[in-house]
N, C-alpha and C positions, 0 to 999 in steps of 0.2 A: 608072206607075209606083206612084198613088195605089193601086192596085187590089192591084198585090206589097204595100204599105206595109200597107193595111188586112186582107191574108192573114195577112202576119207576125204582128201585135200580132194575130190569133187565138186564134194558133200558141201567140203569147209566151203569151197567156191560158190556152189548155188546156194547157201545160205539165202535165203529171200524175207521173211519174215522175224517178229519176233514174237509171243503172246504172254500174257502178266496173267498165270492165273493164281484165285485167292480161296484157299478149301481147310474145308474141318478137319479136325482131329477128336474124336468123342472119347465120351470114357470107356468108349469097350478096345482100343489101342491107345489110351495112355499109358502104359506099357513100354511101348515100340518105342527104339531109341530111333536119334532123328537120320543113322544109317541104313538105319533099316527102312523107316517112312521112305525115305530116298529111294533104296533099291523097288520097292511097294512102286512110287511112283514110274519108274524107269520101266520097270515089265509093264504096268500099264500102257503104255505110251506104244512098248512094242503090241503090245496083243490088239491093239487097235488103230493098229494102221498107220500113225500120223506120221507126214515125212517130216520124221524129227532130224537135223545133224547133227553129223559128226565131228570131233576136231581130230587134226592130222598126226601124223605121229605111226608109233610101229600100235604101237595101244590105244587105239582113237575111241572115244569114248561119248553117252551122247552130250550135247548144248543143251546140258540144265541146269542150272543155277537157283541157289535156295538163300531165302534168307536167312538172319538171326534163327539158329536152333532153338523151339520149347526143350525145359527143362524136364527127364522122365517125369513122367507122374502125372503132370498137369496136362490140361487139355486145352483148347481153344478153336476160335470158328475166323479165326483173325490168321492165316500161314498166307507163304505169298513163295514162287516159284515162276522161273522166266522159261522159256521152251524157243529155240531157235527151229525152225523148222524150213526147209530148203521148197517147199509151193506153199502160194496164197490158198487158205483157206478161213473160212469165217468164224474165228472167236467161239461164236455157240456151240458151235460145229462140233471144235477140238472139247471144250466142255461136256458139251452130249458124248462126246466119241471115249472118254475118260471115263465119268461117271457107272457108265456100262461095265466097266474093264475093273474098277476099285471096289476090294470089297469094305465090307459093312464098318462103319467107323471113323472112315475118309469119302469126304463127298468136295468136289470142286463147284462150290458159290456164285464163283465171276470169273468171266475172263475176259481178256480184253488185247485186242491187239496195241504196240507199244513201237517205238519206233529200235531199230535193228540196231542201232548205235547208243540206243538208250544206257543211264552210267547202269551197275549192278546195285542188288534190292541192297547186301549189305551194306555199299559205299552211300546207299540214302536213308536207310531206316535209319532213327538217331533216339529215336522213344516206340514206348510201347505200353500201353492199357490192360489193366488187371480185372477182373472181380473176384475175389473169397468169399465163399461162406464160412461164415463161424459158424459156433454154433454157442447156447448161451455161456456153457461154462469159460470160455474165451472173451467174454465180456469182463470192465471195460475194456476200452482200450485206449490206445493213444493214439492223437487225431492231429497231431503237431511231434515235430518230431526238425531236428537240427542236420539230418542229409541232406546235401546239400543234390545228390542223383534223385531225390523224389521232388518230381516237380508239381503234383498233386494229389493229393489224400482227401476221403469225404466218406464219410458214412452213411450208409441206410438202414432201418429197420426195420422197412415192411416191406414184401411180405415174408421178410426172415435176414436176421444179422448179412450184412454186406457190407463190406470193405469194396471200398474201386481207388485205386493207382496209377498212375502215369509214373511212369520213371524212367530212367537217361537211360541209354541201353548202345553197343553194348559195352561188357564189363561192368553191369552190375547186378545181380543174383539177385534173382525175386524171393528165393527161400532167404537169403541173410537178411533181406528187407522184415518179410517179414517176423524172421529169428527174434529182431529187435524192437518192431513193434509191438509183438503177442508175448514175447516172451517163453519163446517156445524155444527146448532143443530140435535136434534134426529133422527127430523121429518124428513129435508131435510136429512139426509144418508138413513132412509128410503126408499128415493123416486130414489135412486139410483142401479141399476142393478151389483148384486156383485154377481157374479159363484166361485168358489172352484173349482180349475181345479190340485187342488195335495194333497197325504198328504205323506210322507213322515219321515224315520231317518232317524237323521245325524249318518255318520260313518268317523272321523275324518274329514274331509275337503268336503267329499260326500256326497249327500243328496239318497240316498236309496227308490224306489218306496216301497208304502207296499206289491204290489201285488208280487214283488221279492225279497223279505225277505223270509223265510224257518225258522228264531229258534223257 
């Protein structure tokens, strides 16, 4: 146990760089929980042979941090994680190595180096955007709401009925928002295709994508 602790302390002191990854979660893995998703990514990091840093203590763990969890059953092309590495490596190489080891349904879309002391993803992200595919039976819908958590709400009918929503996070359950807008119960909301399309930090009136923030 002491050897493991000393080893993790050395890795802690060797923390050299941080890489932010943006990844997608497709329909094939929509019912995998956030904990299972995190475990899958951690295993891929090991199999890819990436020089991941570990926390210190008697139960060291990989220094990988995630953004706000995606609700079960939803898909996304805008999920994020930060990896702390003990050696310098090109961000594109991190992307390539991980994609070679990740299962179908999870894909790294972007990788970018950020400052080692940058803020956590959960402290940065305060806004998320969603795309909801509707059926004709769910029309018409409310396009005006007094819910202060909804920053933007728009509707498109081509090529298919689509609702685009931008909401404050965390603390806002997108399923509750949809239930209110569409008049559906919990089971009805589960049948709707919901995709998270973006996560942002609001700076005055602008929404800055997480991959563009380096603080």
